[in-house]
MDAnalysis code that builds the backbone (N, CA, C; Angstrom):
import MDAnalysis as mda
import numpy as np

u = mda.Universe.empty(351, n_residues=117, atom_resindex=np.repeat(np.arange(117), 3), trajectory=True)
u.add_TopologyAttr("name", ["N", "CA", "C"] * 117)
u.add_TopologyAttr("resid", np.arange(1, 118))
u.add_TopologyAttr("resname", ["MET", "GLY", "HIS", "ILE", "VAL", "VAL", "ARG", "VAL", "ARG", "VAL", "GLY", "PRO", "PRO", "SER", "ARG", "GLU", "ARG", "LEU", "VAL", "GLU", "VAL", "GLU", "GLY", "LEU", "VAL", "ASP", "THR", "GLY", "ALA", "THR", "LEU", "THR", "VAL", "ILE", "PRO", "ARG", "LYS", "VAL", "SER", "ASN", "GLU", "ILE", "GLY", "LEU", "GLU", "ILE", "VAL", "GLY", "LYS", "THR", "VAL", "ILE", "GLU", "THR", "GLY", "ALA", "GLY", "ARG", "LEU", "GLU", "LEU", "ASP", "ARG", "SER", "ARG", "ALA", "TRP", "ILE", "GLU", "ILE", "GLU", "GLY", "ARG", "GLY", "ASP", "VAL", "ILE", "PRO", "VAL", "LEU", "VAL", "SER", "ASP", "VAL", "ILE", "ASP", "LYS", "LEU", "LEU", "ILE", "GLY", "VAL", "THR", "THR", "LEU", "GLU", "ILE", "LEU", "GLY", "LEU", "GLN", "VAL", "ASP", "PRO", "ILE", "THR", "GLY", "LYS", "LEU", "LYS", "GLU", "TRP", "THR", "LEU", "LEU", "LEU", "TYR"])
u.atoms.positions = np.array([
    [139.475, 141.076, 27.080],
    [138.177, 141.380, 27.649],
    [137.752, 142.792, 27.293],
    [138.681, 143.729, 27.176],
    [138.304, 145.092, 26.839],
    [137.961, 145.915, 28.062],
    [137.454, 147.101, 27.822],
    [137.102, 148.012, 28.908],
    [135.698, 147.744, 29.408],
    [135.523, 147.941, 30.706],
    [134.197, 147.823, 31.305],
    [133.776, 149.217, 31.753],
    [132.753, 149.743, 31.106],
    [132.231, 151.074, 31.419],
    [130.829, 150.901, 31.984],
    [130.575, 151.551, 33.129],
    [129.273, 151.439, 33.783],
    [128.754, 152.831, 34.128],
    [127.453, 152.932, 34.334],
    [126.838, 154.171, 34.809],
    [127.000, 154.215, 36.327],
    [127.429, 155.365, 36.820],
    [127.688, 155.543, 38.245],
    [126.945, 156.775, 38.724],
    [126.228, 156.625, 39.835],
    [125.660, 157.799, 40.511],
    [126.630, 158.151, 41.623],
    [127.063, 159.405, 41.642],
    [128.055, 159.842, 42.610],
    [127.623, 161.158, 43.225],
    [127.923, 161.319, 44.502],
    [127.573, 162.546, 45.203],
    [128.259, 162.589, 46.554],
    [127.997, 163.630, 47.319],
    [128.550, 163.699, 48.670],
    [127.888, 162.634, 49.545],
    [128.489, 162.305, 50.695],
    [127.891, 161.295, 51.575],
    [126.434, 161.560, 51.932],
    [126.029, 162.827, 51.964],
    [124.639, 163.177, 52.288],
    [123.670, 162.834, 51.157],
    [124.200, 162.581, 49.959],
    [123.423, 162.276, 48.748],
    [122.544, 163.443, 48.305],
    [122.878, 164.658, 48.731],
    [122.035, 165.801, 48.364],
    [122.227, 166.260, 46.923],
    [123.375, 165.976, 46.313],
    [123.625, 166.370, 44.920],
    [124.225, 165.189, 44.163],
    [123.399, 164.300, 43.681],
    [123.885, 163.144, 42.924],
    [123.915, 163.467, 41.436],
    [124.974, 163.041, 40.768],
    [125.058, 163.156, 39.319],
    [125.339, 161.757, 38.771],
    [124.941, 161.526, 37.527],
    [125.206, 160.252, 36.881],
    [126.284, 160.456, 35.828],
    [127.343, 159.660, 35.919],
    [128.466, 159.759, 34.980],
    [128.889, 158.352, 34.571],
    [129.681, 158.282, 33.508],
    [130.269, 157.006, 33.127],
    [131.499, 156.760, 33.982],
    [131.667, 155.511, 34.402],
    [132.844, 155.131, 35.163],
    [133.547, 153.976, 34.476],
    [134.860, 154.026, 34.468],
    [135.673, 152.965, 33.897],
    [136.169, 152.080, 35.023],
    [135.820, 150.787, 34.983],
    [136.265, 149.846, 36.005],
    [137.748, 149.590, 35.787],
    [138.551, 149.809, 36.844],
    [139.995, 149.637, 36.770],
    [140.423, 148.671, 37.872],
    [140.526, 147.380, 37.531],
    [140.871, 146.372, 38.530],
    [142.323, 146.462, 38.975],
    [143.103, 147.334, 38.348],
    [144.476, 147.578, 38.781],
    [144.574, 148.711, 39.782],
    [143.452, 149.391, 40.047],
    [143.432, 150.516, 40.989],
    [142.818, 150.067, 42.309],
    [143.409, 150.492, 43.406],
    [142.862, 150.169, 44.722],
    [141.637, 151.026, 45.025],
    [141.798, 152.339, 44.905],
    [140.709, 153.267, 45.239],
    [140.059, 153.840, 43.988],
    [138.873, 154.368, 44.167],
    [138.158, 155.051, 43.088],
    [138.688, 156.474, 42.980],
    [138.830, 156.954, 41.744],
    [139.336, 158.302, 41.486],
    [138.239, 159.109, 40.794],
    [137.963, 160.280, 41.355],
    [136.944, 161.176, 40.812],
    [137.641, 162.402, 40.234],
    [137.325, 162.781, 38.996],
    [137.916, 164.005, 38.430],
    [137.526, 165.235, 39.257],
    [138.437, 166.188, 39.339],
    [138.195, 167.419, 40.121],
    [136.904, 168.112, 39.674],
    [136.633, 168.139, 38.364],
    [135.425, 168.808, 37.854],
    [134.166, 168.196, 38.471],
    [134.103, 166.874, 38.551],
    [132.941, 166.196, 39.145],
    [132.898, 166.456, 40.650],
    [134.054, 166.381, 41.302],
    [134.128, 166.646, 42.742],
    [133.598, 168.034, 43.073],
    [134.003, 169.028, 42.289],
    [133.523, 170.404, 42.520],
    [132.021, 170.511, 42.274],
    [131.537, 169.841, 41.241],
    [130.111, 169.893, 40.898],
    [129.227, 169.356, 42.021],
    [129.686, 168.289, 42.672],
    [128.863, 167.670, 43.712],
    [129.236, 168.139, 45.119],
    [130.294, 168.930, 45.226],
    [130.657, 169.524, 46.518],
    [131.316, 168.576, 47.494],
    [132.246, 167.738, 47.015],
    [132.943, 166.835, 47.933],
    [133.865, 167.614, 48.863],
    [133.917, 167.189, 50.111],
    [134.805, 167.791, 51.099],
    [136.148, 167.071, 51.039],
    [137.230, 167.814, 50.883],
    [138.571, 167.234, 50.885],
    [138.980, 167.027, 52.345],
    [139.407, 165.811, 52.679],
    [139.740, 165.491, 54.069],
    [141.220, 165.209, 54.283],
    [142.010, 165.244, 53.218],
    [143.445, 164.999, 53.350],
    [144.080, 164.788, 51.992],
    [145.325, 164.367, 52.026],
    [146.073, 164.080, 50.803],
    [146.742, 162.720, 50.963],
    [147.022, 162.087, 49.829],
    [147.747, 160.822, 49.852],
    [148.617, 160.722, 48.614],
    [149.746, 160.054, 48.744],
    [150.646, 159.841, 47.621],
    [150.328, 158.478, 47.024],
    [150.172, 158.455, 45.702],
    [149.877, 157.198, 45.015],
    [150.940, 156.935, 43.959],
    [151.065, 155.682, 43.590],
    [151.997, 155.270, 42.546],
    [151.200, 154.955, 41.293],
    [151.602, 155.541, 40.162],
    [150.946, 155.283, 38.879],
    [151.999, 154.825, 37.875],
    [151.551, 154.410, 36.711],
    [152.479, 154.044, 35.659],
    [153.349, 155.213, 35.231],
    [152.872, 156.429, 35.451],
    [153.612, 157.642, 35.086],
    [154.426, 158.196, 36.251],
    [154.423, 157.511, 37.386],
    [155.164, 157.980, 38.556],
    [154.257, 158.291, 39.728],
    [154.805, 158.965, 40.719],
    [154.072, 159.273, 41.949],
    [153.269, 160.560, 41.796],
    [152.069, 160.544, 42.368],
    [151.206, 161.727, 42.391],
    [150.689, 161.923, 43.806],
    [150.452, 163.173, 44.193],
    [149.779, 163.462, 45.451],
    [148.352, 163.889, 45.113],
    [147.373, 163.135, 45.609],
    [145.968, 163.420, 45.320],
    [145.220, 163.734, 46.601],
    [144.149, 164.511, 46.457],
    [143.260, 164.795, 47.577],
    [142.436, 163.563, 47.895],
    [142.111, 163.399, 49.190],
    [141.244, 162.307, 49.643],
    [139.892, 162.881, 50.044],
    [138.858, 162.067, 49.834],
    [137.514, 162.466, 50.214],
    [136.689, 161.205, 50.457],
    [135.414, 161.391, 50.686],
    [134.451, 160.289, 50.768],
    [133.272, 160.681, 49.902],
    [132.724, 159.703, 49.184],
    [131.610, 160.002, 48.281],
    [130.609, 158.865, 48.302],
    [129.358, 159.211, 48.028],
    [128.332, 158.196, 47.793],
    [128.561, 157.686, 46.373],
    [128.773, 156.388, 46.241],
    [128.958, 155.755, 44.939],
    [127.871, 154.699, 44.785],
    [127.150, 154.756, 43.673],
    [126.089, 153.777, 43.407],
    [126.280, 153.201, 42.003],
    [126.384, 151.871, 41.964],
    [126.555, 151.154, 40.703],
    [125.560, 150.005, 40.686],
    [124.783, 149.921, 39.634],
    [123.815, 148.835, 39.458],
    [122.914, 148.666, 40.687],
    [122.459, 149.799, 41.228],
    [121.524, 149.783, 42.344],
    [122.141, 149.524, 43.708],
    [123.451, 149.373, 43.779],
    [124.147, 149.149, 45.051],
    [124.950, 150.391, 45.382],
    [124.744, 150.958, 46.562],
    [125.436, 152.183, 46.909],
    [125.939, 152.204, 48.331],
    [126.973, 153.013, 48.558],
    [127.537, 153.184, 49.893],
    [128.475, 154.386, 49.867],
    [128.846, 154.855, 51.056],
    [129.835, 155.913, 51.173],
    [131.211, 155.252, 51.111],
    [132.052, 155.747, 50.198],
    [133.309, 155.082, 49.863],
    [134.459, 156.080, 49.921],
    [135.628, 155.682, 50.442],
    [136.804, 156.549, 50.336],
    [137.207, 156.701, 48.871],
    [137.497, 157.933, 48.451],
    [137.865, 158.198, 47.058],
    [139.047, 159.156, 47.013],
    [139.667, 159.222, 45.846],
    [140.701, 160.205, 45.562],
    [140.149, 161.192, 44.547],
    [140.623, 162.439, 44.594],
    [140.194, 163.473, 43.662],
    [141.411, 163.905, 42.860],
    [141.284, 163.903, 41.526],
    [142.422, 164.167, 40.654],
    [142.193, 165.344, 39.714],
    [143.243, 166.147, 39.554],
    [143.255, 167.209, 38.548],
    [143.732, 166.666, 37.206],
    [144.362, 165.499, 37.197],
    [144.976, 164.935, 36.000],
    [144.060, 163.925, 35.307],
    [143.458, 163.046, 36.082],
    [142.598, 161.997, 35.528],
    [141.231, 162.597, 35.235],
    [140.767, 162.464, 33.991],
    [139.526, 163.128, 33.585],
    [138.324, 162.199, 33.506],
    [138.497, 160.938, 33.889],
    [137.379, 159.981, 33.910],
    [137.248, 159.412, 35.313],
    [136.035, 159.062, 35.699],
    [135.838, 158.404, 36.979],
    [136.345, 156.974, 36.847],
    [137.337, 156.621, 37.658],
    [137.899, 155.273, 37.654],
    [137.416, 154.533, 38.886],
    [136.864, 153.366, 38.692],
    [136.323, 152.582, 39.804],
    [137.353, 151.545, 40.213],
    [137.884, 151.695, 41.425],
    [138.883, 150.777, 41.941],
    [138.256, 149.551, 42.600],
    [139.108, 148.581, 42.928],
    [138.610, 147.312, 43.472],
    [137.999, 147.456, 44.864],
    [138.450, 148.434, 45.646],
    [137.855, 148.631, 46.968],
    [136.370, 148.954, 46.844],
    [136.028, 149.811, 45.891],
    [134.624, 150.162, 45.658],
    [133.838, 148.928, 45.228],
    [134.396, 148.147, 44.312],
    [133.703, 146.930, 43.870],
    [133.463, 145.992, 45.051],
    [134.479, 145.809, 45.888],
    [134.329, 144.907, 47.032],
    [133.286, 145.412, 48.018],
    [133.319, 146.717, 48.329],
    [132.351, 147.281, 49.269],
    [130.928, 147.102, 48.751],
    [130.743, 147.252, 47.436],
    [129.407, 147.136, 46.846],
    [129.027, 145.687, 46.516],
    [129.919, 144.736, 46.776],
    [129.609, 143.333, 46.508],
    [129.544, 143.018, 45.028],
    [130.456, 143.618, 44.252],
    [130.498, 143.402, 42.808],
    [131.872, 142.891, 42.396],
    [131.909, 142.175, 41.290],
    [133.178, 141.754, 40.711],
    [133.054, 141.737, 39.194],
    [134.198, 141.723, 38.536],
    [134.221, 141.667, 37.077],
    [134.058, 140.212, 36.641],
    [133.145, 139.982, 35.718],
    [132.986, 138.661, 35.101],
    [133.812, 138.681, 33.818],
    [134.954, 137.976, 33.787],
    [135.825, 138.042, 32.611],
    [135.221, 137.411, 31.353],
    [134.204, 136.595, 31.517],
    [133.572, 135.959, 30.357],
    [132.629, 136.929, 29.651],
    [131.817, 137.649, 30.441],
    [130.850, 138.578, 29.848],
    [131.394, 139.997, 29.713],
    [132.451, 140.317, 30.467],
    [132.967, 141.679, 30.459],
    [132.049, 142.650, 31.178],
    [131.252, 142.132, 32.108],
    [130.328, 142.975, 32.876],
    [130.554, 142.736, 34.363],
    [129.904, 143.569, 35.184],
    [129.958, 143.359, 36.626],
    [128.896, 142.361, 37.032],
    [129.202, 141.591, 38.078],
    [128.220, 140.661, 38.617],
    [128.313, 140.664, 40.136],
    [127.264, 140.159, 40.784],
    [127.216, 140.095, 42.241],
    [128.323, 139.198, 42.753],
    [128.856, 139.562, 43.903],
    [129.949, 138.817, 44.502],
    [129.725, 138.759, 46.005],
    [130.010, 137.637, 46.608],
    [129.843, 137.493, 48.050],
    [131.086, 138.026, 48.754],
    [130.875, 138.919, 49.708],
    [131.988, 139.483, 50.467],
    [132.627, 138.416, 51.340],
    [133.938, 138.485, 51.476],
    [134.678, 137.533, 52.294],
    [135.085, 138.207, 53.607],
    [135.004, 137.483, 54.703],
    [135.382, 138.021, 56.000],
    [136.757, 137.544, 56.432],
    [137.438, 136.818, 55.601],
    [138.784, 136.332, 55.979],
    [139.773, 136.623, 54.892],
])
């Protein structure tokens, strides 16, 4: 299927400083990861730390919340902030919150109905 790259508007929960960046959809990631450079640019507030498991081992990343908007759908989403990862990675939690899923036939995002069970 290849990589799925989408345009993402990201900013603090207040939406006072939104920037548009490319995001790589990563269906193997639970949470969305924002590079530190983007986080600093938009002024995200760090609210804690969390340990995550990656293919390269364990990392401790900062936690925050950000306004994430993809294909006209937006919401405030829990995110991680990384000094190591230099691209915005969109995790499955963000896709689910925004009601989106990957269409493996087209390699694009499509609308998805949220499940309550």
